[in-house]
C-alpha positions as CSV (number, residue, x, y, z in Angstrom):
1,M,44.0,76.7,97.7
2,F,43.6,76.6,93.9
3,R,43.4,80.4,93.8
4,L,46.6,80.7,95.9
5,M,48.5,78.4,93.6
6,A,47.2,80.3,90.6
7,I,48.4,83.6,92.1
8,L,51.8,82.1,92.8
9,V,52.2,80.8,89.3
10,V,51.2,84.2,87.8
11,L,53.7,85.9,90.1
12,Y,56.4,83.4,89.1
13,I,55.8,84.0,85.4
14,A,55.7,87.8,85.9
15,G,59.0,87.6,87.8
16,F,60.5,85.5,85.0
17,I,59.4,88.0,82.4
18,V,60.8,90.9,84.3
19,F,64.1,89.0,84.8
20,V,64.4,88.3,81.0
21,M,63.5,91.9,80.1
22,N,66.2,93.2,82.4
23,L,69.0,90.9,81.2
24,P,72.0,92.8,79.9
25,V,72.3,93.3,76.2
26,P,75.4,91.6,74.6
27,M,78.0,94.2,73.8
28,P,79.0,94.4,70.1
29,H,82.3,96.0,71.0
30,T,84.2,95.4,74.2
31,H,86.5,98.0,75.7
32,P,90.0,96.5,76.6
33,A,90.6,95.7,80.3
34,Q,93.6,94.4,82.2
35,G,92.1,91.0,82.9
36,I,89.6,88.6,81.3
37,V,87.6,86.1,83.4
38,A,85.7,83.3,81.8
39,L,83.2,81.3,84.0
40,T,83.0,77.7,82.9
41,G,79.7,76.3,81.9
42,G,79.7,76.3,78.1
43,D,82.1,76.1,75.2
44,E,80.9,79.4,73.8
45,R,81.9,81.3,76.9
46,L,85.4,79.9,76.7
47,A,85.8,80.5,73.0
48,A,84.6,84.2,73.4
49,A,87.1,84.8,76.3
50,V,90.0,83.2,74.4
51,N,89.2,85.3,71.3
52,L,89.3,88.4,73.5
53,L,92.7,87.3,74.9
54,E,94.1,86.6,71.4
55,T,92.9,89.9,70.0
56,H,94.7,91.7,72.9
57,Q,91.6,92.9,74.7
58,G,93.2,91.9,78.0
59,L,96.6,91.2,79.5
60,R,95.7,87.8,81.0
61,L,92.8,85.3,81.1
62,L,91.5,83.4,84.0
63,V,89.3,80.4,83.3
64,S,87.5,79.9,86.6
65,G,85.8,76.7,87.7
66,V,87.8,74.3,85.7
67,H,87.3,70.6,86.5
68,Q,90.2,69.0,88.4
69,T,90.9,66.5,85.7
70,T,90.9,69.0,82.8
71,T,94.3,70.2,81.6
72,K,95.3,73.5,80.1
73,A,96.2,71.8,76.8
74,E,92.7,70.3,76.6
75,L,91.1,73.7,77.1
76,K,93.4,75.3,74.5
77,R,92.3,72.6,71.9
78,L,88.6,73.1,72.8
79,S,88.8,76.9,72.5
80,H,91.1,77.0,69.6
81,G,93.6,79.0,71.6
82,G,96.8,80.5,70.1
83,A,100.2,81.6,71.3
84,R,98.7,84.0,73.9
85,F,96.8,81.2,75.5
86,D,100.1,79.4,76.3
87,C,101.7,82.4,78.0
88,C,98.8,84.4,79.4
89,A,95.9,82.0,80.4
90,D,95.6,80.8,83.9
91,M,93.4,77.8,85.1
92,G,91.3,78.2,88.2
93,Y,90.4,74.9,89.8
94,A,89.0,76.1,93.2
95,A,85.6,77.5,92.3
96,E,82.6,75.2,92.6
97,N,79.8,77.8,92.1
98,T,79.3,81.5,91.2
99,R,80.5,82.8,94.5
100,G,83.6,80.6,94.2
101,N,84.2,82.1,90.7
102,A,84.0,85.6,92.2
103,E,86.4,84.8,95.1
104,E,88.8,83.1,92.8
105,A,88.7,86.0,90.3
106,A,89.2,88.6,93.1
107,A,92.3,86.7,94.4
108,W,93.7,86.4,90.8
109,A,93.1,90.1,90.1
110,R,94.7,91.1,93.4
111,T,97.8,88.9,92.6
112,H,98.2,90.6,89.2
113,R,97.2,94.1,90.5
114,F,94.5,94.3,87.9
115,K,92.0,97.2,88.3
116,S,89.7,96.3,85.4
117,L,88.1,93.0,84.3
118,I,86.0,91.7,81.5
119,V,83.7,88.9,82.7
120,V,82.5,86.4,80.2
121,T,79.5,84.2,81.0
122,A,76.0,83.4,79.7
123,R,73.6,86.3,79.4
124,Y,71.1,84.8,81.9
125,H,74.0,84.2,84.4
126,M,75.5,87.8,84.1
127,P,73.3,89.5,86.8
128,R,74.1,87.0,89.5
129,S,77.8,86.9,88.4
130,L,78.2,90.6,88.7
131,T,76.5,90.7,92.1
132,E,78.9,88.0,93.4
133,F,81.9,89.7,91.8
134,Q,81.0,93.1,93.4
135,A,80.6,91.4,96.8
136,A,83.9,89.5,96.5
137,I,85.8,92.6,95.4
138,L,84.3,94.8,98.2
139,L,85.0,92.2,100.9
140,A,88.6,92.0,99.8
141,Q,88.8,95.8,100.0
142,M,87.2,95.9,103.4
143,K,90.3,94.1,104.8
144,R,92.4,97.1,103.8
145,I,90.3,99.7,105.7
146,E,92.1,99.6,109.0
147,P,95.7,99.6,107.7
148,H,94.8,102.3,105.2
149,M,93.1,104.5,107.8
150,A,96.1,104.1,110.1
151,R,98.5,105.0,107.2
152,R,96.4,108.1,106.2
153,A,96.2,109.3,109.8
154,A,100.0,109.0,110.2
155,A,100.5,110.9,106.9
156,A,98.1,113.6,108.0
157,A,99.9,114.0,111.3
158,I,103.2,114.6,109.4
159,L,101.5,117.1,107.1
160,D,99.9,118.9,110.1
161,Q,103.4,119.3,111.7
162,E,105.1,120.5,108.5
163,L,102.4,122.7,106.9
164,S,101.6,124.5,110.2
165,Q,104.9,126.3,109.8
166,I,104.2,127.6,106.3
167,P,102.7,131.1,106.2
168,G,99.3,131.5,104.5
169,L,98.1,128.0,105.1
170,R,95.5,127.2,107.8
171,L,94.9,123.6,108.8
172,L,91.5,122.3,109.6
173,K,90.9,121.5,113.3
174,N,89.4,118.3,114.5
175,D,85.9,118.6,115.7
176,P,85.9,117.3,119.4
177,R,82.7,115.3,118.6
178,N,84.6,113.4,116.0
179,T,86.4,110.3,117.5
180,R,88.2,109.3,114.4
181,R,89.0,110.9,111.0
182,T,89.2,108.8,107.9
183,Y,91.2,111.3,105.9
184,H,89.7,110.4,102.6
185,L,91.1,113.8,101.6
186,Y,93.6,116.1,103.3
187,C,92.3,119.7,103.1
188,F,93.8,123.0,104.1
189,W,92.9,126.6,103.8
190,F,95.0,128.7,101.3
191,D,95.3,132.4,101.7
192,P,96.0,134.1,98.4
193,E,96.8,137.5,100.0
194,V,99.7,136.0,101.9
195,W,101.0,134.0,99.0
196,E,100.3,136.8,96.4
197,I,99.3,134.2,93.9
198,S,95.9,132.6,93.2
199,R,94.8,129.3,94.5
200,D,94.7,128.0,90.9
201,Q,98.3,128.9,90.4
202,F,99.2,127.2,93.7
203,V,97.3,124.0,92.7
204,D,98.9,124.0,89.2
205,A,102.3,124.3,90.8
206,L,101.6,121.4,93.2
207,N,100.5,119.2,90.3
208,A,103.7,120.2,88.4
209,E,105.7,119.0,91.4
210,G,103.9,115.6,91.1
211,I,101.5,116.1,94.0
212,P,97.9,115.2,93.1
213,A,95.9,118.2,94.2
214,S,92.7,120.0,93.3
215,C,90.5,123.0,94.2
216,G,87.7,120.7,95.3
217,Y,84.1,121.9,94.9
218,L,84.1,125.2,93.1
219,T,80.6,126.1,94.3
220,P,78.4,125.1,97.2
221,V,76.0,122.2,96.6
222,Y,72.9,124.4,96.9
223,S,74.0,126.5,93.9
224,N,74.0,123.5,91.6
225,L,71.4,123.7,88.8
226,C,69.8,120.4,89.8
227,F,68.6,122.0,93.1
228,Q,67.0,125.0,91.3
229,P,63.2,124.8,90.9
230,G,62.8,127.2,88.0
231,D,63.8,127.1,84.3
232,N,67.3,128.4,83.6
233,A,68.9,129.2,80.2
234,A,72.0,127.4,81.3
235,D,70.1,124.3,82.2
236,K,71.0,121.1,80.3
237,S,68.6,118.4,79.3
238,T,70.9,115.8,81.0
239,I,70.5,117.4,84.4
240,R,67.9,115.8,86.6
241,R,66.2,118.3,88.8
242,P,64.2,116.7,91.6
243,L,63.1,120.1,93.0
244,K,61.6,121.4,89.7
245,G,58.1,122.6,90.3
246,S,58.4,122.3,94.1
247,D,58.2,125.1,96.7
248,L,61.8,124.6,97.7
249,D,64.1,127.3,96.4
250,F,67.8,127.5,97.1
251,S,68.5,130.4,94.7
252,R,68.6,132.9,97.6
253,T,70.5,130.6,100.0
254,R,73.8,131.9,101.3
255,C,76.2,130.0,103.5
256,P,79.3,132.4,103.7
257,V,81.6,129.9,105.2
258,A,80.8,127.2,102.6
259,E,81.3,129.8,99.8
260,E,84.6,130.9,101.2
261,A,85.7,127.3,101.6
262,C,85.0,126.8,97.9
263,K,87.2,129.7,97.1
264,N,90.1,128.8,99.3
265,I,90.3,125.2,100.2
266,V,92.9,122.9,98.6
267,W,92.5,119.1,98.5
268,L,95.3,116.5,98.6
269,T,94.0,113.1,97.5
270,Q,94.2,109.9,99.5
271,S,96.8,108.5,97.0
272,T,99.2,111.1,98.5
273,L,98.2,110.1,102.0
274,L,98.9,106.4,101.2
275,A,102.5,107.2,100.2
276,D,105.5,106.3,102.5
277,E,106.8,108.8,105.0
278,D,109.6,110.1,102.8
279,C,107.1,111.0,100.1
280,I,104.9,112.8,102.6
281,R,107.8,114.9,103.8
282,M,108.9,115.6,100.2
283,S,105.3,116.8,99.5
284,A,105.7,119.3,102.4
285,L,109.1,120.4,101.1
286,A,107.5,120.9,97.6
287,I,104.9,123.2,99.2
288,W,107.8,125.1,100.9
289,K,109.5,125.3,97.5
290,I,106.4,126.8,95.9
291,Y,106.1,129.3,98.7
292,R,109.7,130.5,98.2
293,S,109.2,130.8,94.5
294,R,105.7,132.4,94.6
295,I,107.1,135.8,93.3
296,D,108.4,134.1,90.2
297,L,105.0,132.5,89.7
298,Q,103.4,135.9,90.0
299,K,105.8,137.4,87.5
300,K,105.2,134.5,85.1
301,K,101.5,135.0,85.3
302,L,101.8,138.8,84.6
303,A,104.0,138.0,81.7
304,E,101.4,135.7,80.2
305,V,98.7,138.4,80.7
306,H,100.8,141.0,78.8
């Protein structure tokens, strides 16, 4: 029994040491964010968060976990808040624990449409706080999956109908084994011979029309240096190569379809697919516009070369 207790004590101490060693290091300089969230539990946290607000490191401040009887005026006095505290600080009274802080902050960020936050809390409290914040933000986003998937599928159906009529574009067929497509990206095959311009010119023209597009992966995954076992002059010290020294060698691998796809596929991002129907149809019209002006694009390219 004594030996078991001794082992448990040693494990507890070892776990505590590991916990302390892995605590995040305080940041000497903080990059600005849209929102600042201070978790109550110490005057230093609040003072640090208010200083960030007053020095314009964030647009608004949420003080989460405020006691029901504490007023905004009292917190301003305790934290030495200035003019920005009056206009841009919000009090959160709902949270009773770290999970509540995260849920309150997620709702606050959603209300203000903030996409970046600075979280101010004690160093020992930061690991748990970040875990709870990540969970709260993810759970809030999960509620949007179904409506977003439906919206992207509807947009893809419109693009399928419109783009199928444009020469030199080949749409990707649905695999019958696939019961549902998420349409994280909308991809189609571009034929440069029909268009008489390069895919790069086409994508540049799409972006000039305000349609976010890219060429996607320029090479197949197996040609990436990180999957090559031998030394290479072009290798960078920052590239981790898990296959180095192994018998696996992808340097002679050839997947013709994948290689052709890397040369000819065009990606439309999901931000386009989440637009309203009018914007989707305008995107298709923009592609028609580029097709009709492709000769002018070709002449412009030739003029730049000469």
